[in-house]
N, C-alpha and C positions, 0 to 999 in steps of 0.2 A: 132513485138507483141514481139519477147522471151524476145530483149532487152529490151524496157519497162518493164516487168516483174525484169531480174534482174537485170538491177538498182536497181530495186524500194525492193523487197525481198530478191539476193542475192542468187537463189536460186542456186541447187548444177547443175554441169553442164550439166553430164548425163538429165538432164530436158528437152527433145523438145518439147516448147510452139509451134507447129507448127496452125500457121492461115491464112486464105484465106478470101482474103473482094477484090473486086472491085476497081481498079476505081478510083483517083477521081473525079469525074465532078460535072457536073451542080453548083447548087445555094448552097451552104454551111447557114444552118439554127440551130434550137435547136432539137434533141430528148428526147430522155428517153433508157435507158440500163438499165433496174432491178431496186440495187435501184442507180445508176449511174446518180440522174435526170441532165436535163440543160444538155446535151452534145450540143455539138457546131462541124457544118462541113461537110461534104458530105455523100451523105447517102442512100443505095439503095430502102432504105423503107423510110415511108412516115419521112417528118421531114416538122416548120417550123415558119417564118423567127420572129412570133414574142412568146417570152416565155410566154407572161401569157397563150400563146397553148402548152408548148411545153408535159403532159400531158396527153395531151388523145392518145399516141399514142406508145410502148415500145414496139420498139426493136426484143427485147432478142426474143418473139415469131419468129423472120425470121431466128433463127439462128440454123445451124442443122451442122450433124458431117456425113464427112468423115473417117470409121479408128477414127485413132486419132486426124484427125483431127479437126480444127476449122474453119466452111465455119460464113463469118459476113456480115454486109449487110454497112459496114466503116470501115477506114483509125484504128483503134485504138490510133496509133502515130502522124496523122494530130490532131484526140479530143486532146487527151492532150494537145500538142501545143499548138492547139488552147484558148485551160484553161489557162495554163498557165496563156503564153505570150500573152492571153487576148485580140486574135482576133476575139472575138467575139462583142468588143465592138462595131463597127462604125452602128453592129445590135441594138445591144439593147441602144442606144441615139441616134439610130438618126442621126446620121454624127458624134459625139461625143460633141457635139454643146454648149459643154455650156462655161460659159462664163468664167472662168478660164480656160479652155482654146486657149479663142483669144488671141494671141503675143500681141497686139494694147491694150486690156484691161488689163490684162497680169501687162503688162512693167509698166502705169498706176500707176494700182495699186501701188505696189514695190518699182513707186517711192512719193508717193501721205506718204502709211505707214509707209517711212526713212527719206524724206523733211517735213514732218509736224505733227504739234502738237496735229494729234489726239486724241481724250481718247480712252481708252480703250472698254474701255465701247460701244463704239456705234461701233467700232472695234468688236465685243461681236455679238450686232445686226444687224453691214451686214451680216457676216459668219452667226447668227443665218435660216437670211429670205433663205440666198443659199441654205441650206442647210435643208432647211423647208420640202423639198420633199424627206426626208433618207429615210419615212417609205413604198413608194409607191412603190419601190425598188423591184422585183422581182426578181433578181437575178443579183451576186450572192446569196445566201440564205446566211442569218442576224439572226445569229451573227455571225456564225462560217459555210463556207459552204468544205464543202468535199469530196464535189463532182470531182476530181485527185484521191479522195483516196478510191472513192467506187467505181468508175470504175477500177480499179486495183485491187479491192477485185474481183469485176461482173466478172474478165477478167481472173487470175485463177481460181476462182470458176470454169469455162470455159472449161478450157484446165484440169482440174484439172481431170470433169467430163469426159474431151474425153479421157479417158487413165485410167479410172478405179479407178482410187486414192481417197482414202477418208483422206487420209496426206501422207502432200507432207514437208520435213524441211524443212529453211533459216536461214538466217544469223538475230538476233535480232536487233532491229533501232537505240538502246543505247550498250553504256557499263554498261556493269554488273548489266544487264537483267534489268535498272534501266527504270518505265515505263512508263514512259515521257523524257520528257527535258523543262528545265523553263531557262531567259532566261530575263536579265531586262539589260534597256540600257536607259542612258542619251543623247536627246543633245541640246546641247545651245547653245545656239538662239540669246541672248549679254552679255554683260559687266557685269551683275547684277546675271545671269546664273554662268557663266565665274571665278563670286568672291566666290559664294557661292557653289558649287565645293566641295571643303572640308568638307565644311559642310553636306553637301549629301552623302558623304564617310565616315564618323564621323557615320551618321546613317546608309548609307545601314550597316557597318559596324558589328553595335548593336548588328545586326541581325546575323548577319552572309555569309550574302549577296557581291558576284564580280558583279560589270558587268560593263556594254564596255562605255569612254564619244567621241561621234560625236563633235570635237570641227571644229566650220567654220575660215578655212584660214587665207582666211582675206579678209579688206569689214565691216566688223563687230568688231570688238576686237583685242587687239594685244594677240598675241599668246605666249609667256612664255620661256625660255627651260625650270626655275626651273618649270613655270604651268604643261611642261611636265612629270618631272619628279616627280613631285607630285602626278598623274593616275598614274604613272608604277611604284611604288615606292611604293606605298601601295599597290602592288598586282591588280589595277585594268587595262581594258585595253582603247588604245588608237585610235580612226578613225577618218577617216576624215569624217566631216560633210556640203559636197558639196565644195560651191569654194564661192562662197556671199549668198549667199541661198537667191537668186534676186527673183526667180521663171522660171529667165530666162535660164538655162540649158540645155534643150533637146526642148527649142524651134525652132531652127535651126539649118539643120548638121554643115557646116558650123567655124559657133559659136559654139558648142557643141565641136569638134575636138580643137579646138582651146585650150578652159576649158576644155577636158578631157586633152592633155597633159601640162597644169597646174596640175588637180586634180592631172597627174600623178609622177609629180613633188614633191609630198605634200608629195605621198603618200612614194615615197621612201623618204626625207627627215627625215622627220621621222620615216622609219621605219614602219607603218600601213599597216594595213594587209589590214584593213575593209572600206566602206566605204556606208555611209546613204544619198542621196537626199536631198533639203532641197523642205516640205512640201510632197515628199513625190512623188516628178513627177519622170516620168521612162517614159521610151526606152528600151524596153531590144532588139530588135534588130539593138542595137545598140552599146550593152558590148561589145564588141571588139575592143572598142575601151583605151580600161581599163586595165593598167599592175594592180586594186588587185586582195585579191584572193572571197573576199567574199562581197556582196550587201546585205543588207536591207532592198529596196527599194520601196519592191512592197506587196502593202495591202493583206489577205487572199478575205478579204473580205470591197473593197473601200468606202461604203456607207457617212463614216464623211469622206471621204479624196477630197481637189479641184477638184484629178484626178479622176474622178470611175471608179471603176470595178475591177477587184479580179483578186488571181494564184488560183484560191478554191481549193489553199490545205493547211496544218495542216505542211508537211514535210516539207522537204531541198530539193532545187532540184540547176542541173545544168542547164548553160547559158553561151555554149559554157566554156569557164576552168573557169567560175565563177561560185560559189557558190551561189545560194540562198537563205536566212536565211528567208522564210515570216515571217513580220506582221500580229503578228492570235490576241492581244488583244485590242481592243480598245485604239488608246489614250489617257493618260492623261485630258490632252486639250482637245479634244473633247465628253471625259463624264463630267468634271465638266460645261464644258459652248457650247457645241451648246448639252448636252442632263442638263443640270441644274443638276446631279445626281452624290454626294459626298458621297454614298454608292458602298461598292465591291461586287454589289449581281452579278451585268452587269460582273465580270471579274475573278469570280468566277461560272459563267455559263459560258459559254465562255471554258473555264479549262473542266468544267466538259467533256463536245463538242468532245476538244482536246485529256483528257485528253484521253478518248470511241475509238477513232483513234489511241496509243500512239502515238500524234503529237507531239513539237514544243510550247511552251506558249511564243510567246515572245512582253516584255515593252514595249511602251516606257514614261518613265516620265522623267518632261522637269525641271534641276533645277529652269530657269527663272520663271516658278509654281509652285513648290510644293509648296514654303515656309510661304501661304497661310495660315494663320492655320485651315482654314476649309481643306482645300487643304493634307495640312499636318498630319493632323491624319485621312486620308482615304487612307495617300499613308503609317503610320503607322502600321493602320488596314492589305496590300495586305501584307506588310513586316515580320504582327503577323501570321498571311492564313499563308503565305509558307514557314513557320520557321516549321513547326510538319509534313508538307509533303515530306522534304529534307531530315531530322531528322529518323525521323519513316519512313512513305514512301518509306526514296528511290528514289524520284523523285530525274534526275541531270539539279539541279542545277549549269551548265554551265554559260563562257564568250568565248560572236558569235568566234572568232579564239578557243575556243577548240571543236567547233560544228562542224567548217569547217574540223579542220585535222583531230577531230573521220569524217567524212559522208566522207569525203576522200580517207582516206584508212577503211571507209568500203569497197568502191569500187572497193580496190583491193583483194579484199578480198577471198578464193577461200569453198567453201561447196565439199567438197570428200570424199569416199567412205574408213573407216579401217573397212577392214574386214561385222561385223558387225550393225559398231557402228559408223555417220563422222563426221570429222573430221574438224579445223578451222583453215585456212595458212594462212596467209598475214600480213601487216601491224598491230602490237596490237592486234593480234586476245587473248593477253592472256586477254583481256578486255568484246573479242567478248563473246555473249554468240547465244549455238542451240536454234531452237524454229519449233514450226509444226504449219505451219495452215491445221487446218479439218473444216470437214462438215457437220455440224450438227446444222437439220432441215430448210436444204434447201439456210442458215448460212456457213458465213465463219468465225470460230475461233483460234484465235491465244494459242498457248502458252505455255510456256519454259520448256526445257525441260530439 
């Protein structure tokens, strides 16, 4: 538990988070721990295999203290990893047996899509049918799930209680004291999207926005050196988007390793640092085969993604050596063509929830779809909404690569005592800010020093 809290908060080295919990045994299930509803793992207390019953028992009532040590009925590290790595999937979705996860069906779908002149309207109709049950899903929580973030808060609060502390310093999440972070990303799926890239750059720049472009390196369209230079020359970021975007990256281990090798070659060829898989397909247990620095393929809540699930956090986290920057906002395609919503109301609702947790609001907007008149108007409304947040409220508008560099620097920072005060040591510490976690009326609240 000490490592989990240290990685998340960057607490003082002298602050021990002593915890005791039973050796994991028995079948995993869902349980509640204070505000961290829908935890998943092995637990000495009561749990259930059905998410619909998870709130019947709060295991926080079984927490007790032995001196400054917390005695928990579960292993926090196991639960956090289960949630971030979507280990609850098999239980939640009855074997995850959605049609999109059937290898043969997925291959046939992409074969037909790429080789037959199927009207886009028909494809969207099929997708609406596929996603028709999304509102019935209880977990992760729609439209933003912060279970992992709530769990860290509950654990820190319990640690402070065990040591009789009302206040504890930590290194703030974002540089320069920013309340939260926003990143804009553009996945280029077709040659039409590639050709519209300069126009989208113009639109972003007119609002003072910089974004990353994820580009399919082979099979879909030609990627010229001039195209890459156009993106980077204007201060935008160039990343790799799958290999051929055919839905087959994670279907079979041997084929995955072959494709991962080619993806790594493209990472080196283009000197790229980031990656996103096609259609947000993912298997975090296989990330050790990749050489990129950060990934953006895991949704916080995957109700409207072909692969259901979600990492249940609005904060970046490490999967081995790779930083995962989760997708926390609904994609433009899903908003427009699955939900039929051409307003920014859902995005604003998601932003409010993410800002409350001081997380990262990450968007995917496709040049392939956003220049249809209604979609373009909606996207412009989003940019208009973001601009005052960035300039007046000091929200950190960052490129994904900047988030990657900051989060890695923050993991190297240390909070040390200097007389009666605290100092932050480490790389980029001049941008770091001291903050405090305090208990107020049974809740954990943060304030900048």
